[in-house]
PDB file as gemmi writes it, atoms N, CA and C in Angstrom:
CRYST1    1.000    1.000    1.000  90.00  90.00  90.00 P 1                      
ATOM      1  N   UNK A   1      23.039  -5.446  83.956  1.00  0.00           N  
ATOM      2  CA  UNK A   1      24.224  -4.972  84.645  1.00  0.00           C  
ATOM      3  C   UNK A   1      24.185  -3.440  84.681  1.00  0.00           C  
ATOM      4  N   UNK A   2      24.389  -2.870  85.867  1.00  0.00           N  
ATOM      5  CA  UNK A   2      24.347  -1.403  85.959  1.00  0.00           C  
ATOM      6  C   UNK A   2      25.519  -0.754  85.237  1.00  0.00           C  
ATOM      7  N   UNK A   3      25.276   0.462  84.801  1.00  0.00           N  
ATOM      8  CA  UNK A   3      26.336   1.226  84.142  1.00  0.00           C  
ATOM      9  C   UNK A   3      27.293   1.761  85.198  1.00  0.00           C  
ATOM     10  N   UNK A   4      28.472   2.171  84.765  1.00  0.00           N  
ATOM     11  CA  UNK A   4      29.459   2.759  85.667  1.00  0.00           C  
ATOM     12  C   UNK A   4      29.212   4.263  85.759  1.00  0.00           C  
ATOM     13  N   UNK A   5      29.626   4.850  86.872  1.00  0.00           N  
ATOM     14  CA  UNK A   5      29.451   6.297  87.051  1.00  0.00           C  
ATOM     15  C   UNK A   5      30.181   7.078  85.974  1.00  0.00           C  
ATOM     16  N   UNK A   6      31.337   6.578  85.521  1.00  0.00           N  
ATOM     17  CA  UNK A   6      32.075   7.304  84.475  1.00  0.00           C  
ATOM     18  C   UNK A   6      31.246   7.417  83.195  1.00  0.00           C  
ATOM     19  N   UNK A   7      30.383   6.435  82.935  1.00  0.00           N  
ATOM     20  CA  UNK A   7      29.519   6.496  81.752  1.00  0.00           C  
ATOM     21  C   UNK A   7      28.442   7.575  81.919  1.00  0.00           C  
ATOM     22  N   UNK A   8      27.886   7.678  83.124  1.00  0.00           N  
ATOM     23  CA  UNK A   8      26.889   8.730  83.374  1.00  0.00           C  
ATOM     24  C   UNK A   8      27.525  10.111  83.247  1.00  0.00           C  
ATOM     25  N   UNK A   9      28.728  10.252  83.782  1.00  0.00           N  
ATOM     26  CA  UNK A   9      29.436  11.528  83.704  1.00  0.00           C  
ATOM     27  C   UNK A   9      29.717  11.887  82.254  1.00  0.00           C  
ATOM     28  N   UNK A  10      30.132  10.906  81.456  1.00  0.00           N  
ATOM     29  CA  UNK A  10      30.404  11.150  80.035  1.00  0.00           C  
ATOM     30  C   UNK A  10      29.135  11.585  79.308  1.00  0.00           C  
ATOM     31  N   UNK A  11      28.001  10.964  79.630  1.00  0.00           N  
ATOM     32  CA  UNK A  11      26.724  11.352  79.022  1.00  0.00           C  
ATOM     33  C   UNK A  11      26.380  12.807  79.350  1.00  0.00           C  
ATOM     34  N   UNK A  12      26.567  13.185  80.611  1.00  0.00           N  
ATOM     35  CA  UNK A  12      26.280  14.560  81.013  1.00  0.00           C  
ATOM     36  C   UNK A  12      27.186  15.547  80.288  1.00  0.00           C  
ATOM     37  N   UNK A  13      28.461  15.251  80.229  1.00  0.00           N  
ATOM     38  CA  UNK A  13      29.409  16.166  79.590  1.00  0.00           C  
ATOM     39  C   UNK A  13      29.153  16.289  78.092  1.00  0.00           C  
ATOM     40  N   UNK A  14      28.698  15.209  77.452  1.00  0.00           N  
ATOM     41  CA  UNK A  14      28.359  15.265  76.016  1.00  0.00           C  
ATOM     42  C   UNK A  14      27.213  16.220  75.750  1.00  0.00           C  
ATOM     43  N   UNK A  15      26.305  16.339  76.720  1.00  0.00           N  
ATOM     44  CA  UNK A  15      25.135  17.208  76.563  1.00  0.00           C  
ATOM     45  C   UNK A  15      25.398  18.635  77.022  1.00  0.00           C  
ATOM     46  N   UNK A  16      26.627  18.937  77.438  1.00  0.00           N  
ATOM     47  CA  UNK A  16      26.970  20.305  77.793  1.00  0.00           C  
ATOM     48  C   UNK A  16      26.936  20.622  79.277  1.00  0.00           C  
ATOM     49  N   UNK A  17      26.785  19.615  80.122  1.00  0.00           N  
ATOM     50  CA  UNK A  17      26.823  19.845  81.560  1.00  0.00           C  
ATOM     51  C   UNK A  17      28.260  20.100  81.983  1.00  0.00           C  
ATOM     52  N   UNK A  18      28.429  20.942  83.010  1.00  0.00           N  
ATOM     53  CA  UNK A  18      29.755  21.320  83.497  1.00  0.00           C  
ATOM     54  C   UNK A  18      29.888  20.874  84.945  1.00  0.00           C  
ATOM     55  N   UNK A  19      31.014  20.253  85.269  1.00  0.00           N  
ATOM     56  CA  UNK A  19      31.282  19.816  86.631  1.00  0.00           C  
ATOM     57  C   UNK A  19      31.683  21.025  87.466  1.00  0.00           C  
ATOM     58  N   UNK A  20      30.860  21.361  88.449  1.00  0.00           N  
ATOM     59  CA  UNK A  20      31.139  22.508  89.320  1.00  0.00           C  
ATOM     60  C   UNK A  20      31.816  22.089  90.620  1.00  0.00           C  
ATOM     61  N   UNK A  21      32.255  20.855  90.683  1.00  0.00           N  
ATOM     62  CA  UNK A  21      32.971  20.388  91.870  1.00  0.00           C  
ATOM     63  C   UNK A  21      32.022  19.927  92.954  1.00  0.00           C  
ATOM     64  N   UNK A  22      32.586  19.617  94.094  1.00  0.00           N  
ATOM     65  CA  UNK A  22      31.811  19.144  95.232  1.00  0.00           C  
ATOM     66  C   UNK A  22      32.756  18.714  96.331  1.00  0.00           C  
ATOM     67  N   UNK A  23      32.205  18.142  97.373  1.00  0.00           N  
ATOM     68  CA  UNK A  23      33.016  17.698  98.498  1.00  0.00           C  
ATOM     69  C   UNK A  23      33.199  16.188  98.431  1.00  0.00           C  
ATOM     70  N   UNK A  24      34.416  15.745  98.667  1.00  0.00           N  
ATOM     71  CA  UNK A  24      34.682  14.311  98.693  1.00  0.00           C  
ATOM     72  C   UNK A  24      34.438  13.676  97.337  1.00  0.00           C  
ATOM     73  N   UNK A  25      33.608  12.649  97.317  1.00  0.00           N  
ATOM     74  CA  UNK A  25      33.349  11.930  96.067  1.00  0.00           C  
ATOM     75  C   UNK A  25      32.128  12.476  95.326  1.00  0.00           C  
ATOM     76  N   UNK A  26      31.609  13.622  95.747  1.00  0.00           N  
ATOM     77  CA  UNK A  26      30.436  14.214  95.099  1.00  0.00           C  
ATOM     78  C   UNK A  26      30.853  15.194  94.011  1.00  0.00           C  
ATOM     79  N   UNK A  27      30.113  15.157  92.905  1.00  0.00           N  
ATOM     80  CA  UNK A  27      30.330  16.091  91.796  1.00  0.00           C  
ATOM     81  C   UNK A  27      28.981  16.680  91.423  1.00  0.00           C  
ATOM     82  N   UNK A  28      28.937  17.989  91.232  1.00  0.00           N  
ATOM     83  CA  UNK A  28      27.706  18.684  90.865  1.00  0.00           C  
ATOM     84  C   UNK A  28      27.810  19.171  89.425  1.00  0.00           C  
ATOM     85  N   UNK A  29      26.897  18.723  88.592  1.00  0.00           N  
ATOM     86  CA  UNK A  29      26.887  19.100  87.184  1.00  0.00           C  
ATOM     87  C   UNK A  29      25.743  20.073  86.937  1.00  0.00           C  
ATOM     88  N   UNK A  30      26.079  21.187  86.288  1.00  0.00           N  
ATOM     89  CA  UNK A  30      25.066  22.200  85.995  1.00  0.00           C  
ATOM     90  C   UNK A  30      24.964  22.410  84.491  1.00  0.00           C  
ATOM     91  N   UNK A  31      23.819  22.932  84.091  1.00  0.00           N  
ATOM     92  CA  UNK A  31      23.541  23.231  82.684  1.00  0.00           C  
ATOM     93  C   UNK A  31      22.646  24.462  82.688  1.00  0.00           C  
ATOM     94  N   UNK A  32      22.836  25.385  81.735  1.00  0.00           N  
ATOM     95  CA  UNK A  32      22.035  26.617  81.737  1.00  0.00           C  
ATOM     96  C   UNK A  32      20.530  26.385  81.618  1.00  0.00           C  
ATOM     97  N   UNK A  33      20.102  25.312  80.970  1.00  0.00           N  
ATOM     98  CA  UNK A  33      18.672  25.072  80.772  1.00  0.00           C  
ATOM     99  C   UNK A  33      18.041  24.164  81.824  1.00  0.00           C  
ATOM    100  N   UNK A  34      18.834  23.691  82.774  1.00  0.00           N  
ATOM    101  CA  UNK A  34      18.312  22.782  83.797  1.00  0.00           C  
ATOM    102  C   UNK A  34      18.261  23.525  85.124  1.00  0.00           C  
ATOM    103  N   UNK A  35      17.106  23.457  85.787  1.00  0.00           N  
ATOM    104  CA  UNK A  35      16.876  24.239  87.002  1.00  0.00           C  
ATOM    105  C   UNK A  35      17.765  23.815  88.167  1.00  0.00           C  
ATOM    106  N   UNK A  36      17.959  22.521  88.353  1.00  0.00           N  
ATOM    107  CA  UNK A  36      18.709  22.033  89.509  1.00  0.00           C  
ATOM    108  C   UNK A  36      19.960  21.292  89.070  1.00  0.00           C  
ATOM    109  N   UNK A  37      21.041  21.376  89.848  1.00  0.00           N  
ATOM    110  CA  UNK A  37      22.243  20.618  89.495  1.00  0.00           C  
ATOM    111  C   UNK A  37      22.019  19.119  89.701  1.00  0.00           C  
ATOM    112  N   UNK A  38      22.754  18.318  88.968  1.00  0.00           N  
ATOM    113  CA  UNK A  38      22.722  16.867  89.113  1.00  0.00           C  
ATOM    114  C   UNK A  38      23.942  16.483  89.936  1.00  0.00           C  
ATOM    115  N   UNK A  39      23.712  15.795  91.046  1.00  0.00           N  
ATOM    116  CA  UNK A  39      24.808  15.381  91.918  1.00  0.00           C  
ATOM    117  C   UNK A  39      25.085  13.901  91.701  1.00  0.00           C  
ATOM    118  N   UNK A  40      26.343  13.606  91.397  1.00  0.00           N  
ATOM    119  CA  UNK A  40      26.797  12.223  91.233  1.00  0.00           C  
ATOM    120  C   UNK A  40      27.782  11.956  92.360  1.00  0.00           C  
ATOM    121  N   UNK A  41      27.518  10.921  93.148  1.00  0.00           N  
ATOM    122  CA  UNK A  41      28.421  10.590  94.245  1.00  0.00           C  
ATOM    123  C   UNK A  41      29.002   9.202  94.027  1.00  0.00           C  
ATOM    124  N   UNK A  42      30.261   9.055  94.385  1.00  0.00           N  
ATOM    125  CA  UNK A  42      30.950   7.783  94.256  1.00  0.00           C  
ATOM    126  C   UNK A  42      32.155   7.918  93.354  1.00  0.00           C  
ATOM    127  N   UNK A  43      32.976   6.885  93.336  1.00  0.00           N  
ATOM    128  CA  UNK A  43      34.152   6.861  92.472  1.00  0.00           C  
ATOM    129  C   UNK A  43      33.734   6.528  91.041  1.00  0.00           C  
ATOM    130  N   UNK A  44      34.524   6.950  90.072  1.00  0.00           N  
ATOM    131  CA  UNK A  44      34.171   6.788  88.662  1.00  0.00           C  
ATOM    132  C   UNK A  44      33.959   5.322  88.278  1.00  0.00           C  
ATOM    133  N   UNK A  45      34.630   4.406  88.921  1.00  0.00           N  
ATOM    134  CA  UNK A  45      34.504   2.994  88.586  1.00  0.00           C  
ATOM    135  C   UNK A  45      33.380   2.269  89.289  1.00  0.00           C  
ATOM    136  N   UNK A  46      32.660   2.955  90.170  1.00  0.00           N  
ATOM    137  CA  UNK A  46      31.553   2.328  90.904  1.00  0.00           C  
ATOM    138  C   UNK A  46      30.350   2.122  89.994  1.00  0.00           C  
ATOM    139  N   UNK A  47      29.539   1.127  90.345  1.00  0.00           N  
ATOM    140  CA  UNK A  47      28.281   0.917  89.629  1.00  0.00           C  
ATOM    141  C   UNK A  47      27.322   2.047  89.975  1.00  0.00           C  
ATOM    142  N   UNK A  48      26.582   2.501  88.972  1.00  0.00           N  
ATOM    143  CA  UNK A  48      25.596   3.560  89.196  1.00  0.00           C  
ATOM    144  C   UNK A  48      24.367   2.973  89.875  1.00  0.00           C  
ATOM    145  N   UNK A  49      23.812   3.727  90.784  1.00  0.00           N  
ATOM    146  CA  UNK A  49      22.565   3.332  91.432  1.00  0.00           C  
ATOM    147  C   UNK A  49      21.409   3.699  90.503  1.00  0.00           C  
ATOM    148  N   UNK A  50      20.295   3.032  90.701  1.00  0.00           N  
ATOM    149  CA  UNK A  50      19.132   3.268  89.835  1.00  0.00           C  
ATOM    150  C   UNK A  50      18.679   4.732  89.891  1.00  0.00           C  
ATOM    151  N   UNK A  51      18.686   5.345  91.085  1.00  0.00           N  
ATOM    152  CA  UNK A  51      18.248   6.741  91.213  1.00  0.00           C  
ATOM    153  C   UNK A  51      19.207   7.691  90.495  1.00  0.00           C  
ATOM    154  N   UNK A  52      20.493   7.343  90.442  1.00  0.00           N  
ATOM    155  CA  UNK A  52      21.451   8.186  89.731  1.00  0.00           C  
ATOM    156  C   UNK A  52      21.191   8.128  88.221  1.00  0.00           C  
ATOM    157  N   UNK A  53      20.920   6.931  87.717  1.00  0.00           N  
ATOM    158  CA  UNK A  53      20.624   6.800  86.290  1.00  0.00           C  
ATOM    159  C   UNK A  53      19.354   7.567  85.933  1.00  0.00           C  
ATOM    160  N   UNK A  54      18.332   7.514  86.787  1.00  0.00           N  
ATOM    161  CA  UNK A  54      17.087   8.248  86.536  1.00  0.00           C  
ATOM    162  C   UNK A  54      17.321   9.751  86.555  1.00  0.00           C  
ATOM    163  N   UNK A  55      18.121  10.218  87.512  1.00  0.00           N  
ATOM    164  CA  UNK A  55      18.389  11.651  87.623  1.00  0.00           C  
ATOM    165  C   UNK A  55      19.128  12.170  86.393  1.00  0.00           C  
ATOM    166  N   UNK A  56      20.099  11.397  85.904  1.00  0.00           N  
ATOM    167  CA  UNK A  56      20.858  11.807  84.717  1.00  0.00           C  
ATOM    168  C   UNK A  56      19.947  11.817  83.494  1.00  0.00           C  
ATOM    169  N   UNK A  57      19.127  10.799  83.361  1.00  0.00           N  
ATOM    170  CA  UNK A  57      18.208  10.718  82.218  1.00  0.00           C  
ATOM    171  C   UNK A  57      17.229  11.886  82.214  1.00  0.00           C  
ATOM    172  N   UNK A  58      16.685  12.229  83.382  1.00  0.00           N  
ATOM    173  CA  UNK A  58      15.730  13.335  83.487  1.00  0.00           C  
ATOM    174  C   UNK A  58      16.407  14.669  83.188  1.00  0.00           C  
ATOM    175  N   UNK A  59      17.621  14.850  83.676  1.00  0.00           N  
ATOM    176  CA  UNK A  59      18.341  16.117  83.442  1.00  0.00           C  
ATOM    177  C   UNK A  59      18.677  16.284  81.977  1.00  0.00           C  
ATOM    178  N   UNK A  60      19.095  15.209  81.319  1.00  0.00           N  
ATOM    179  CA  UNK A  60      19.410  15.286  79.884  1.00  0.00           C  
ATOM    180  C   UNK A  60      18.150  15.590  79.084  1.00  0.00           C  
ATOM    181  N   UNK A  61      17.032  14.978  79.472  1.00  0.00           N  
ATOM    182  CA  UNK A  61      15.761  15.252  78.787  1.00  0.00           C  
ATOM    183  C   UNK A  61      15.364  16.718  78.943  1.00  0.00           C  
ATOM    184  N   UNK A  62      15.572  17.267  80.134  1.00  0.00           N  
ATOM    185  CA  UNK A  62      15.237  18.673  80.370  1.00  0.00           C  
ATOM    186  C   UNK A  62      16.169  19.602  79.575  1.00  0.00           C  
ATOM    187  N   UNK A  63      17.434  19.224  79.475  1.00  0.00           N  
ATOM    188  CA  UNK A  63      18.409  20.072  78.766  1.00  0.00           C  
ATOM    189  C   UNK A  63      18.163  20.068  77.263  1.00  0.00           C  
ATOM    190  N   UNK A  64      17.742  18.937  76.714  1.00  0.00           N  
ATOM    191  CA  UNK A  64      17.536  18.859  75.267  1.00  0.00           C  
ATOM    192  C   UNK A  64      16.131  19.317  74.872  1.00  0.00           C  
ATOM    193  N   UNK A  65      15.299  19.492  75.853  1.00  0.00           N  
ATOM    194  CA  UNK A  65      14.022  20.119  75.702  1.00  0.00           C  
ATOM    195  C   UNK A  65      12.968  19.465  74.955  1.00  0.00           C  
TER     196      UNK A  65                                                      
END                                                                             
């Protein structure tokens, strides 16, 4: 069963990512040690897509070094 977007957002925020806003249902999370922002699109209760889970996992790995 896929995770919910709110869980991915919580994971990012725990690692120090900051929501820089976005348009519509898009949110851009930035971190000082990560080169590119992570964009999460959709409502918080939606199921996460596989590419979103991969992007969050890769960004957290890059941030924790």
